C-alpha positions as CSV (number, residue, x, y, z in Angstrom):
1,M,0.0,0.0,0.0
2,M,2.8,2.4,0.8
3,N,4.6,1.8,-2.5
4,K,1.3,2.4,-4.4
5,K,0.7,5.6,-2.6
6,Y,4.3,6.9,-3.2
7,Y,4.0,6.1,-6.9
8,F,0.7,8.0,-7.2
9,V,2.1,11.2,-5.6
10,S,5.4,11.1,-7.6
11,F,3.6,10.6,-10.9
12,F,1.3,13.5,-10.1
13,F,4.3,15.8,-9.5
14,L,6.0,14.9,-12.8
15,F,2.7,15.4,-14.6
16,A,2.2,18.8,-13.0
17,V,5.7,19.9,-14.1
18,A,5.1,18.7,-17.6
19,F,1.7,20.3,-17.8
20,S,3.0,23.6,-16.5
21,F,5.9,23.6,-19.0
22,G,3.5,22.8,-21.8
23,Q,1.5,25.9,-20.9
24,E,4.3,28.4,-20.4
25,G,7.0,27.2,-23.0
26,E,7.7,29.5,-26.0
27,T,6.5,28.5,-29.4
28,E,8.9,28.4,-32.3
29,E,7.2,31.5,-33.8
30,E,7.8,33.7,-30.8
31,P,11.1,35.7,-30.8
32,R,13.5,35.0,-28.0
33,K,13.6,37.7,-25.4
34,P,16.9,39.3,-24.6
35,G,18.7,38.7,-21.3
36,H,18.5,41.2,-18.5
37,Y,20.1,42.2,-15.2
38,N,18.8,40.8,-12.0
39,Q,15.7,42.9,-11.5
40,S,14.3,41.0,-8.5
41,K,13.0,43.1,-5.7
42,F,14.5,40.4,-3.4
43,K,18.1,40.6,-4.6
44,Q,20.6,41.5,-1.9
45,L,21.8,45.1,-1.4
46,Y,25.4,44.4,-2.4
47,E,25.3,47.1,-5.1
48,E,23.9,49.7,-2.7
49,F,26.0,48.9,0.4
50,S,29.6,49.8,1.0
51,T,32.0,47.0,1.5
52,P,32.5,46.0,5.2
53,N,35.9,46.8,6.7
54,T,37.7,46.8,10.0
55,Y,36.0,50.1,11.0
56,R,32.4,48.8,10.3
57,S,31.7,45.1,10.3
58,A,29.3,43.2,8.0
59,S,27.1,42.5,11.0
60,G,26.4,46.2,11.4
61,A,28.5,46.5,14.6
62,P,31.5,48.8,15.0
63,G,34.6,47.0,13.8
64,P,37.8,46.4,15.8
65,D,39.4,49.5,14.3
66,Y,36.4,51.8,14.8
67,Y,37.4,55.3,16.0
68,Q,35.9,58.6,16.6
69,Q,37.3,62.1,17.3
70,Q,36.7,64.1,20.5
71,A,36.2,67.8,20.9
72,D,36.3,69.4,24.3
73,Y,35.1,73.0,25.0
74,V,35.7,75.5,27.7
75,M,33.4,78.5,27.1
76,D,32.5,81.8,28.7
77,I,29.2,83.1,27.4
78,R,27.6,86.5,28.0
79,L,24.0,87.3,27.0
80,D,23.2,91.0,26.4
81,D,19.5,91.0,27.0
82,K,19.0,94.8,26.3
83,N,20.5,94.5,22.8
84,A,19.7,90.8,22.0
85,K,23.3,90.0,21.4
86,I,25.4,87.0,22.6
87,Y,29.2,87.1,23.1
88,G,31.5,84.1,23.6
89,E,35.1,83.1,24.1
90,E,35.8,79.4,23.8
91,T,38.8,77.1,23.9
92,I,38.5,73.9,21.8
93,T,40.8,70.9,22.5
94,Y,40.6,68.6,19.5
95,H,41.7,64.9,19.9
96,N,42.8,63.2,16.7
97,N,41.9,59.6,17.4
98,S,41.9,58.7,13.7
99,P,44.8,56.9,12.0
100,D,45.3,59.9,9.7
101,N,47.4,63.0,10.1
102,L,45.3,66.1,9.7
103,E,46.6,69.2,7.9
104,F,43.7,71.4,8.9
105,L,40.5,71.3,11.0
106,W,36.9,72.3,10.0
107,V,34.7,74.3,12.4
108,Q,31.0,74.9,11.8
109,L,29.6,78.4,11.9
110,D,25.9,77.6,11.6
111,Q,24.6,81.1,12.5
112,N,26.2,82.3,9.2
113,V,23.1,80.8,7.5
114,R,21.5,84.1,8.8
115,A,24.3,86.4,7.7
116,R,23.2,89.3,5.5
117,D,25.3,87.9,2.6
118,S,24.1,84.3,3.2
119,K,23.6,82.2,0.1
120,S,20.9,80.1,1.8
121,P,17.9,82.4,0.7
122,L,19.2,82.1,-2.9
123,R,19.1,78.4,-3.1
124,N,15.4,78.0,-4.0
125,G,13.4,79.4,-6.9
126,D,10.5,81.7,-6.3
127,A,7.7,83.4,-8.2
128,V,5.4,86.4,-7.8
129,N,2.3,85.6,-5.9
130,F,-1.0,87.1,-7.2
131,A,-1.7,88.5,-3.7
132,Y,0.2,89.0,-0.4
133,S,-0.7,90.0,3.1
134,A,0.6,93.4,3.9
135,S,3.0,92.0,6.5
136,R,4.2,89.3,4.1
137,F,4.8,91.8,1.3
138,N,6.7,94.1,3.7
139,K,8.9,91.3,5.0
140,T,9.6,90.0,1.5
141,Y,10.4,93.2,-0.4
142,N,10.7,96.1,2.0
143,E,12.5,95.0,5.1
144,E,16.2,95.1,5.4
145,K,17.5,91.5,5.9
146,F,18.5,90.6,9.4
147,D,22.2,90.1,10.0
148,G,22.6,87.2,12.4
149,G,25.9,85.8,11.2
150,F,29.0,85.2,13.4
151,N,31.4,88.0,13.9
152,V,34.6,86.1,14.5
153,E,37.0,88.6,16.3
154,S,39.9,86.2,16.7
155,V,41.2,82.7,16.3
156,K,44.4,82.0,18.3
157,D,46.6,79.0,19.1
158,A,47.3,77.8,22.7
159,A,50.1,80.4,23.0
160,G,47.7,83.2,22.2
161,K,49.1,83.8,18.7
162,P,46.8,84.4,15.7
163,L,45.9,81.2,13.9
164,S,45.4,81.2,10.1
165,H,41.8,80.5,9.2
166,T,39.5,80.7,6.2
167,I,35.7,81.2,6.3
168,N,33.6,79.6,3.6
169,Q,29.9,80.4,4.2
170,T,29.0,78.2,7.3
171,M,32.4,76.5,7.5
172,M,35.7,77.7,8.8
173,R,38.9,76.0,8.1
174,I,41.6,76.2,10.7
175,N,45.0,76.1,8.9
176,L,47.3,74.3,11.2
177,P,51.0,75.3,11.2
178,Q,51.9,71.6,11.2
179,A,49.9,68.5,10.7
180,L,48.0,67.1,13.8
181,K,49.3,63.5,13.9
182,S,47.3,60.5,14.8
183,G,47.0,60.3,18.6
184,E,47.8,63.9,19.2
185,K,45.6,66.8,20.3
186,V,45.6,70.5,19.7
187,S,44.0,73.5,21.5
188,F,42.9,76.8,20.0
189,S,40.5,79.6,21.0
190,I,37.9,81.6,19.2
191,K,36.3,84.9,20.2
192,W,33.0,85.8,18.6
193,W,29.6,87.5,18.9
194,Y,26.3,87.8,16.9
195,N,22.9,89.3,16.9
196,I,20.3,86.9,18.3
197,P,17.3,86.4,15.9
198,D,13.7,86.5,16.8
199,H,12.8,82.9,16.2
200,T,9.1,83.6,16.0
201,V,9.7,85.8,12.9
202,N,12.2,83.9,10.8
203,R,11.7,80.4,12.2
204,A,15.3,80.1,13.5
205,R,16.1,77.0,15.5
206,S,17.6,79.3,18.1
207,G,16.8,82.8,19.3
208,Y,14.3,84.7,21.4
209,E,10.6,85.5,21.6
210,Y,9.7,89.0,22.5
211,F,6.6,89.5,24.7
212,E,5.3,93.0,23.9
213,K,2.9,93.2,26.9
214,D,5.7,93.0,29.5
215,G,8.8,93.9,27.4
216,N,10.6,90.6,28.2
217,R,12.3,88.1,26.0
218,A,12.5,84.3,26.5
219,Y,15.7,82.9,25.0
220,V,16.3,79.4,23.6
221,I,19.9,79.4,22.5
222,A,21.7,76.7,20.4
223,Q,24.1,76.5,17.5
224,F,25.4,79.6,19.2
225,F,29.1,78.8,19.2
226,P,31.6,77.6,16.6
227,R,31.5,73.8,16.7
228,M,33.8,71.2,15.4
229,A,32.8,69.2,12.4
230,V,32.9,65.4,12.3
231,Y,35.9,63.6,10.9
232,S,35.1,59.9,10.3
233,D,36.1,56.7,8.5
234,V,33.1,57.1,6.2
235,E,33.9,60.4,4.4
236,G,36.7,62.2,6.2
237,W,35.5,65.7,7.1
238,Q,31.8,66.2,7.1
239,N,32.0,69.8,6.0
240,H,28.8,70.0,3.9
241,Q,27.5,73.6,4.1
242,F,24.5,74.2,6.4
243,W,21.8,75.5,4.1
244,G,19.0,75.3,6.6
245,S,17.2,71.9,6.3
246,G,20.0,69.3,6.8
247,E,20.8,69.5,10.5
248,F,24.0,68.7,12.3
249,A,26.9,66.3,12.5
250,L,29.0,66.7,15.6
251,P,31.7,64.8,17.6
252,F,31.3,64.0,21.3
253,G,33.2,65.8,24.0
254,D,33.3,67.3,27.4
255,Y,32.0,70.9,28.1
256,D,32.9,73.4,30.8
257,V,30.5,76.3,30.3
258,S,29.9,79.6,32.2
259,I,26.8,81.6,31.1
260,T,26.3,85.1,32.4
261,V,22.8,86.5,32.2
262,P,20.7,89.2,34.0
263,A,20.5,88.4,37.7
264,D,16.8,88.0,37.7
265,H,16.8,85.3,34.9
266,I,16.1,81.6,35.4
267,L,18.4,79.4,33.3
268,D,18.9,75.7,32.6
269,A,21.2,74.1,30.1
270,T,23.0,71.0,29.0
271,G,25.2,69.6,31.8
272,V,25.3,69.4,35.6
273,L,24.8,72.7,37.3
274,Q,28.0,73.4,39.4
275,N,27.0,76.4,41.5
276,R,23.4,75.7,42.5
277,D,23.9,77.2,45.9
278,E,24.9,80.5,44.3
279,V,22.2,80.8,41.7
280,F,19.2,79.2,43.7
281,S,17.4,81.0,46.5
282,K,16.9,79.1,49.7
283,E,13.3,78.4,48.8
284,M,14.3,77.1,45.4
285,M,16.8,74.8,47.0
286,K,14.2,73.4,49.4
287,R,11.8,72.8,46.5
288,Y,14.5,71.2,44.4
289,K,15.4,68.7,47.1
290,A,11.7,67.8,47.4
291,A,11.5,67.3,43.6
292,K,14.3,64.8,43.7
293,K,12.1,62.6,45.9
294,S,8.8,63.3,44.0
295,Y,8.1,60.4,41.7
296,D,4.3,60.9,41.2
297,K,4.0,64.5,40.3
298,P,6.1,67.6,39.5
299,V,7.3,70.0,42.2
300,I,7.2,73.7,41.3
301,I,10.7,75.3,41.7
302,V,9.7,78.7,40.5
303,T,6.0,79.5,40.7
304,Q,3.9,81.4,38.3
305,E,3.4,84.2,40.9
306,E,7.2,84.5,41.3
307,A,7.7,84.5,37.6
308,E,5.2,87.2,37.1
309,A,6.9,89.3,39.8
310,A,10.2,88.9,38.1
311,E,8.8,90.0,34.8
312,K,8.7,93.6,36.2
313,G,12.3,93.7,37.4
314,F,14.8,94.1,34.5
315,S,17.8,93.8,36.8
316,D,21.0,95.6,35.7
317,K,23.0,93.1,37.7
318,T,24.3,89.7,36.3
319,K,24.6,86.2,37.5
320,T,26.8,83.4,36.1
321,W,25.5,79.9,35.8
322,K,28.2,77.2,35.6
323,F,27.8,73.8,34.0
324,K,29.8,70.7,33.2
325,A,28.8,68.1,30.7
326,T,30.6,64.8,29.9
327,N,30.4,63.0,26.6
328,V,27.8,65.1,24.8
329,R,27.7,66.1,21.2
330,D,26.3,69.6,21.5
331,Y,25.2,72.3,23.9
332,G,22.1,74.4,24.5
333,F,20.5,76.6,27.1
334,A,17.3,78.6,27.8
335,T,17.0,81.7,30.0
336,S,14.4,84.3,30.9
337,R,13.0,86.1,33.9
338,K,9.5,84.9,32.7
339,F,10.1,81.2,33.3
340,I,8.1,79.0,35.6
341,W,10.1,75.9,36.5
342,D,9.0,72.5,37.6
343,M,10.7,69.1,38.1
344,Q,9.9,65.5,38.9
345,A,12.1,62.4,39.5
346,V,11.6,59.4,37.3
347,K,13.2,56.0,37.9
348,V,15.2,54.8,34.8
349,G,16.9,51.5,35.4
350,S,18.9,51.9,38.6
351,K,19.2,55.7,38.6
352,D,16.9,58.7,39.1
353,V,16.5,61.2,36.3
354,M,15.0,64.6,36.7
355,A,12.1,65.4,34.2
356,V,12.1,69.2,33.9
357,S,9.9,71.8,32.3
358,M,10.4,75.6,31.9
359,Y,7.7,77.9,30.5
360,P,6.3,81.4,30.7
361,K,2.8,82.0,32.1
362,E,1.6,82.2,28.5
363,G,2.0,78.4,28.4
364,N,-0.4,77.7,31.3
365,P,-2.5,75.9,32.3
366,L,-1.4,73.5,29.5
367,W,2.3,73.3,30.3
368,E,1.9,72.9,34.1
369,D,-0.6,70.1,33.5
370,Y,1.1,68.0,30.8
371,S,4.7,69.0,29.9
372,T,6.6,67.1,32.6
373,K,4.3,64.1,32.3
374,A,5.2,63.9,28.6
375,V,8.9,64.0,29.6
376,V,8.5,61.2,32.1
377,Q,6.7,58.9,29.7
378,T,9.3,59.6,27.0
379,L,12.2,58.6,29.3
380,I,10.3,55.4,30.3
381,T,9.3,54.2,26.8
382,Y,12.5,55.1,25.0
383,S,14.6,53.5,27.6
384,K,12.6,50.3,27.5
385,H,13.2,50.0,23.7
386,T,16.8,51.2,23.5
387,F,19.0,51.8,26.6
388,D,18.6,53.4,30.0
389,Y,18.8,57.2,29.7
390,P,22.4,58.0,30.7
391,Y,22.0,61.7,31.6
392,H,20.8,63.1,34.9
393,K,18.0,65.3,33.5
394,A,15.8,66.0,30.5
395,I,14.4,69.5,30.0
396,S,11.3,70.7,28.0
397,V,11.3,74.4,27.3
398,H,8.3,76.3,26.0
399,A,9.0,78.2,22.8
400,K,6.4,79.5,20.4
401,N,6.2,77.7,17.0
402,Q,9.4,75.9,17.9
403,G,10.5,72.3,18.1
404,M,14.2,71.6,18.4
405,E,16.5,69.3,20.4
406,Y,19.9,69.3,22.1
407,P,21.5,67.1,24.7
408,M,19.4,67.1,27.9
409,I,17.3,70.1,26.7
410,C,14.8,70.9,23.9
411,W,12.3,73.6,22.8
412,N,8.6,72.8,22.2
413,Y,5.6,74.6,21.0
414,G,1.9,74.4,22.2
415,R,0.3,77.5,23.6
416,P,-3.3,78.0,24.9
417,N,-5.5,80.9,24.0
418,E,-5.0,84.1,26.1
419,D,-7.9,83.1,28.3
420,G,-6.2,79.7,29.1
421,T,-8.6,77.7,26.9
422,Y,-7.3,75.2,24.3
423,N,-8.6,72.5,22.0
424,D,-7.5,68.9,21.6
425,R,-5.3,69.7,18.6
426,T,-3.2,72.1,20.7
427,K,-3.0,69.7,23.7
428,Y,-2.0,66.7,21.6
429,G,0.3,68.8,19.4
430,M,2.2,70.0,22.5
431,I,2.4,66.5,24.1
432,S,3.6,65.0,20.8
433,V,6.3,67.6,20.1
434,I,7.6,67.2,23.7
435,I,7.8,63.5,23.3
436,H,9.5,63.9,19.9
437,E,12.1,66.5,21.0
438,V,12.9,64.8,24.3
439,G,13.2,61.5,22.4
440,H,15.9,63.1,20.3
441,N,18.2,62.6,23.3
442,Y,18.4,59.0,22.1
443,F,18.5,59.7,18.3
444,P,20.8,61.5,17.5
445,M,22.2,63.0,20.7
446,I,23.4,59.5,21.8
447,V,23.0,57.3,18.8
448,N,24.9,60.0,16.9
449,S,23.9,59.7,13.2
450,D,24.9,62.3,10.6
451,E,21.8,64.6,10.3
452,R,23.4,66.7,7.7
453,Q,23.4,63.8,5.3
454,W,20.7,61.4,6.5
455,G,17.9,63.3,8.1
456,W,15.7,60.1,8.5
457,M,18.2,58.4,10.7
458,D,17.3,60.6,13.6
459,E,13.9,62.0,12.6
460,G,12.4,58.8,11.3
461,L,13.6,56.6,14.1
462,D,12.6,59.2,16.6
463,T,9.1,59.6,15.1
464,F,8.7,55.8,15.2
465,M,9.6,55.8,18.9
466,Q,7.3,58.8,19.4
467,Y,4.4,56.8,18.1
468,L,5.1,54.0,20.6
469,T,5.4,56.5,23.4
470,E,2.2,58.3,22.4
471,Q,0.3,55.1,22.5
472,E,1.7,54.2,26.0
473,F,1.0,57.8,27.2
474,G,-2.6,57.4,26.2
475,K,-2.9,54.3,28.2
476,N,-1.2,55.7,31.3
477,F,-2.8,59.1,31.6
478,P,-6.6,58.7,31.4
479,E,-7.0,62.4,32.2
480,V,-5.4,63.1,28.8
481,V,-6.9,60.2,26.7
482,A,-10.2,58.6,27.6
483,P,-9.8,54.9,28.5
484,N,-11.6,53.7,25.4
485,D,-9.9,56.1,23.1
486,K,-6.6,55.9,21.2
487,Y,-4.0,58.6,21.3
488,P,-4.4,60.5,18.0
489,S,-0.9,60.0,16.6
490,R,-0.2,62.1,13.6
491,R,2.4,59.8,12.1
492,G,3.3,56.2,12.4
493,E,0.1,54.4,11.3
494,P,0.1,53.2,7.7
495,A,-3.0,55.1,6.7
496,K,-1.4,58.4,7.6
497,V,1.3,58.2,4.9
498,V,-1.0,57.1,2.0
499,P,-1.5,60.7,0.7
500,Y,2.2,61.3,0.5
501,M,3.2,57.9,-1.1
502,S,0.4,58.1,-3.6
503,G,1.2,61.6,-4.6
504,D,2.9,63.1,-7.7
505,Q,6.1,61.2,-8.3
506,D,7.7,64.3,-9.6
507,Y,7.7,65.7,-6.1
508,I,8.6,62.6,-4.1
509,A,12.2,61.5,-3.3
510,P,13.5,58.3,-1.7
511,I,14.0,58.3,2.0
512,M,17.7,57.8,1.2
513,S,18.1,61.4,0.1
514,N,19.8,64.4,1.5
515,P,17.4,66.6,3.4
516,E,18.2,69.6,1.2
517,N,17.0,67.7,-1.9
518,V,13.5,66.7,-1.0
519,Y,10.2,68.6,-1.5
520,S,8.3,67.5,1.6
521,L,10.8,66.9,4.4
522,G,8.1,66.0,7.0
523,P,6.6,63.1,5.2
524,N,9.9,62.0,3.7
525,A,12.2,62.0,6.8
526,Y,9.6,61.7,9.6
527,G,6.4,60.1,8.4
528,K,7.4,57.5,5.8
529,P,10.4,55.9,7.8
530,A,8.3,55.9,11.0
531,T,5.5,54.1,9.1
532,A,8.0,51.7,7.5
533,L,9.4,50.7,11.0
534,N,5.9,50.4,12.4
535,I,5.0,48.0,9.6
536,L,8.3,46.2,10.0
537,R,7.5,45.7,13.7
538,E,3.8,44.8,13.5
539,T,3.7,42.8,10.3
540,V,7.0,41.7,8.8
541,M,9.2,40.8,11.7
542,G,6.9,40.7,14.7
543,K,7.4,42.7,17.9
544,E,9.7,40.3,19.6
545,L,12.3,40.0,16.8
546,F,12.0,43.7,15.9
547,D,12.4,44.9,19.5
548,H,15.5,42.8,20.1
549,A,17.1,43.9,16.9
550,F,16.2,47.6,17.4
551,K,17.6,47.6,20.9
552,T,20.7,45.8,19.6
553,Y,21.3,48.6,17.1
554,A,20.7,51.3,19.8
555,Q,23.1,49.7,22.2
556,R,25.8,49.0,19.6
557,W,25.9,52.6,18.5
558,M,25.2,54.6,21.6
559,F,27.8,57.4,21.8
560,K,29.0,56.4,18.3
561,H,28.4,57.5,14.7
562,P,26.3,54.9,12.8
563,T,25.5,55.0,9.1
564,P,22.3,53.8,7.4
565,E,24.0,50.5,6.5
566,D,24.9,49.9,10.2
567,F,21.3,50.1,11.0
568,F,20.1,48.0,8.1
569,R,22.7,45.3,8.8
570,T,22.1,45.2,12.5
571,M,18.4,44.7,12.1
572,E,19.0,41.6,10.0
573,D,22.0,40.4,12.0
574,A,20.0,40.4,15.3
575,S,16.8,38.9,13.9
576,A,17.7,36.4,11.1
577,V,15.2,38.1,8.9
578,D,16.3,38.9,5.4
579,L,15.2,42.5,4.9
580,D,17.0,43.7,1.8
581,W,13.8,43.7,-0.2
582,F,12.2,45.9,2.5
583,W,15.0,48.4,2.8
584,R,15.2,48.7,-1.0
585,G,11.5,49.2,-1.5
586,W,10.8,51.6,1.4
587,F,14.1,53.5,1.6
588,Y,15.8,53.4,-1.8
589,T,12.8,53.9,-4.1
590,T,9.6,56.0,-4.3
591,D,7.6,52.8,-4.9
592,Y,4.3,52.5,-3.0
593,V,2.2,49.7,-1.6
594,D,-0.8,48.6,-3.6
595,I,-2.1,45.0,-3.4
596,G,-5.5,43.7,-4.2
597,V,-7.7,40.8,-5.3
598,K,-7.7,40.5,-9.1
599,E,-9.9,37.4,-9.6
600,V,-11.6,34.6,-7.7
601,K,-12.6,31.3,-9.2
602,K,-14.6,28.5,-7.5
603,F,-13.9,24.9,-8.3
604,Y,-15.6,21.5,-7.4
605,V,-14.2,18.0,-7.5
606,S,-15.4,15.7,-10.4
607,S,-14.7,12.3,-11.9
608,E,-15.2,13.6,-15.4
609,P,-12.2,15.1,-17.2
610,N,-12.5,18.8,-17.6
611,A,-11.9,20.7,-20.9
612,E,-8.2,21.4,-20.1
613,M,-7.5,17.7,-19.5
614,K,-9.4,16.7,-22.7
615,K,-7.3,19.1,-24.7
616,Y,-4.1,17.9,-23.1
617,M,-4.9,14.3,-24.0
618,E,-5.9,15.3,-27.5
619,D,-2.7,17.2,-28.1
620,R,-0.6,14.3,-27.0
621,N,-2.8,11.5,-28.5
622,V,-3.3,9.8,-25.1
623,T,-6.3,8.6,-23.3
624,E,-7.4,8.6,-19.7
625,A,-6.3,5.0,-19.4
626,D,-2.7,6.1,-19.8
627,F,-2.8,7.8,-16.4
628,P,-3.3,6.6,-12.9
629,P,-6.7,7.4,-11.4
630,L,-7.1,11.2,-11.6
631,V,-9.1,13.7,-9.6
632,Y,-10.4,16.7,-11.6
633,L,-11.3,20.2,-10.5
634,V,-14.0,21.9,-12.4
635,E,-14.5,25.7,-12.4
636,E,-18.0,26.8,-11.5
637,S,-18.5,29.0,-14.5
638,S,-17.1,26.5,-17.1
639,E,-19.2,24.3,-19.4
640,D,-17.9,21.2,-17.5
641,F,-19.7,22.2,-14.3
642,N,-22.6,20.2,-12.9
643,E,-24.9,21.5,-10.2
644,N,-24.8,18.1,-8.6
645,L,-21.2,18.7,-7.5
646,K,-22.1,21.5,-5.1
647,G,-22.0,21.0,-1.4
648,K,-20.7,17.4,-1.6
649,A,-17.5,15.9,-0.2
650,P,-14.9,15.2,-2.9
651,S,-15.0,11.4,-2.4
652,E,-18.8,11.6,-3.2
653,T,-18.2,13.3,-6.6
654,S,-15.0,11.4,-7.6
655,K,-15.0,7.6,-7.7
656,N,-11.2,7.7,-8.2
657,L,-10.7,9.6,-5.0
658,K,-13.0,7.3,-3.1
659,E,-11.2,4.2,-4.4
660,F,-7.9,5.7,-3.6
661,M,-8.9,6.4,0.0
662,M,-10.4,2.9,0.3
663,D,-7.2,1.3,-1.0
664,N,-4.6,3.5,0.7
665,M,-6.0,4.5,4.0
666,T,-7.3,2.6,7.0
667,A,-10.8,3.1,8.3
668,E,-9.4,5.0,11.2
669,E,-7.4,7.3,8.9
670,R,-10.4,7.9,6.7
671,A,-12.5,8.8,9.7
672,Q,-10.0,11.6,10.6
673,V,-9.9,13.1,7.1
674,K,-11.6,16.5,6.6
675,E,-12.7,16.7,3.0
676,P,-13.0,20.3,1.7
677,K,-16.1,20.9,-0.3
678,Y,-15.1,24.2,-1.8
679,F,-12.0,25.1,-3.8
680,Y,-11.1,28.7,-4.7
681,E,-8.3,29.9,-6.9
682,I,-7.6,33.5,-5.9
683,T,-5.3,35.7,-7.9
684,F,-3.8,38.7,-6.0
685,D,-2.2,41.5,-8.0
686,K,0.3,44.1,-7.0
687,P,0.2,47.3,-9.0
688,G,2.5,48.9,-6.4
689,G,6.2,48.4,-6.5
690,I,6.9,47.5,-2.9
691,P,6.5,43.8,-2.1
692,M,4.8,43.3,1.2
693,P,3.4,40.4,3.3
694,L,-0.1,39.5,2.0
695,I,-2.5,39.8,4.9
696,V,-5.8,38.3,3.9
697,E,-9.0,37.9,5.8
698,Y,-11.4,35.3,4.5
699,T,-15.1,35.4,5.6
700,Y,-17.3,32.3,5.3
701,A,-21.0,31.8,4.8
702,D,-21.5,31.0,8.5
703,G,-20.0,34.4,9.5
704,T,-16.7,33.0,10.7
705,K,-13.4,34.6,9.6
706,E,-9.9,33.3,9.1
707,S,-6.8,35.5,8.7
708,I,-3.7,34.2,6.8
709,T,-0.5,36.1,6.4
710,Y,1.5,35.1,3.3
711,P,5.2,36.3,3.6
712,A,6.5,39.0,1.3
713,E,8.5,36.3,-0.4
714,I,5.3,35.2,-2.1
715,W,6.1,37.9,-4.7
716,R,9.7,36.8,-5.3
717,K,9.0,35.0,-8.6
718,N,6.3,37.2,-9.9
719,D,6.3,40.8,-8.9
720,S,2.9,41.5,-10.5
721,E,0.5,38.8,-9.4
722,V,0.3,35.5,-7.6
723,T,-2.3,32.8,-7.3
724,R,-3.2,30.8,-4.2
725,V,-5.7,27.9,-3.8
726,M,-8.0,27.8,-0.8
727,A,-9.6,24.4,0.0
728,T,-12.3,24.9,2.6
729,E,-15.2,23.0,4.2
730,K,-17.2,26.2,4.2
731,E,-18.3,28.5,1.4
732,L,-16.2,31.6,1.0
733,T,-18.2,34.8,0.8
734,N,-15.7,37.7,1.2
735,I,-12.0,38.4,0.9
736,V,-10.3,41.5,2.4
737,I,-6.7,42.6,2.0
738,D,-5.1,44.2,5.1
739,P,-8.2,44.2,7.3
740,I,-8.1,46.9,10.0
């Protein structure tokens, strides 16, 4: 019996192969198609990726010879509040940890993007509008351009002698008198000043907001000092000009910073405050100590009443705040006499971190209610998915129309109406931007990618983590999101990116594009990569595999400089999931996802040869007797169909099948057989270019549903369409792709 069964199955296999070849083989009349390159969406990314080396391994981890430079800063900063100017003297000590000897150094002068002679405003085309608002017309054509570029007064070596330097737009080359050899370090100083911009007028990342009613300014200051560029194994000096969109590439280092501001200002910054006893009042110190033990709610360090009283002061005296920061890639601070200040402790791993908020009264009641809560949730969620937050604080600073990030500190928008009322859009917008900007501490402040070249590596990863955090925030704070509601995340869910990905291809760029070269930076660098990672986690890899691989990447590259390839390779290395097809489709192309059901055919089992079999026998001059007992499937709409076949078990409608079961199976085996009564041939088509797992929900006549996920590899041999057969005991009534 076993031999007979084996022969039957083997013969069927050979028959199916021959039958398939007979259908698809070329005729003699058809011209032979030319050969072609490998066009498979599933080919490996060898052509796109750099060759692994001793600096960066094929696994996506740092190699044995990986290195990175270090830049340490000692700075004295003075803020002139009356004239909105900032002055600085800094000493940079640059450590050459590379194997190369460096003939010169490159320093970034990002504020030069706002110099009166900046080329940045000239890089885009424009046209005459048919109408302007009066203020817009005046700003565009009448106002004198603001001059916010660096005024570099001196560049000197360690001995105080002038050091040759050349300024090219937003980059300054320090011409070393002799090469800085591998393993050596060099110190030099720069003295500078510039006019601080009003960031509410020209959308600067750094600047002040002027409050006309009380005459005060609130400052959020960053990119405010000449900063070392990155030198790496990937491209040597990263000295691409700063045009405005592509953000920053910076080395890690230690900072010793003194900031002098009016004596009635409240200030916080990157780093550990060194002279708290000098700058805090006794009452502030008492509250601060209470905040360090408060894990359930914020403690107000400076109250709204105290801030409103300070608004009227305008002290002529000054106060110097001193900070030290270890192993950070940048520096920022915020200062104003208008600031209310609150803090709360949050347990992250084995250490306590202070979640901090600073805001003027114009931000209340919104900020006092929600800002620090958002900081707390961000630290908890991000740490769970990456690494424990290594710094001692995370600060959220209120700044109108602003969202920007720096180590330990960030600026965030979200302001209620003057009467204190606000709608859900304002509330959720504020919470979301705080999560996003605080989250940037992880990407790129710690996992230090090159924002100037690859904007998505920080914005996309951060937006993905923002989505996870928002959903957890909604679950943990019922006073913000009703228990049965879902946090209304703006990005991350697949449906939210459909308008962008289905848009005009002339205005869409691959994710793997420089930020300066895309039309819609938000969807391109934030929304699409966040959606891709969400799909990768939820659908392609599964949460367990994805979370392990994502955490592996974060921990491998914390306090280092990863590239896109390091991320792509690590995600595969730590999961054993081949994702080259995914990276290619989502990140290297502007293809889109579009999968549907093209055709459904219903079949029944019969003993009578169908038309296809009859033609096959006729073409080969054979009869049914030349084959072993065969079972035929008849399509419901064909001329071979017989109504008597409906609703019956296959062994009832095929004597050959019945005899085979009687001859080859025991009574016990036959009793356990479930004979499907319905057979469906379903053709799925894929007009979109991105291959994706095929998630199908089948609904049956009795109302039950079944979900099957076919892997993305189902498209590997035919990128246009694929056919699957469903054999069921129940009649199929509906098919849905990607059910919600």
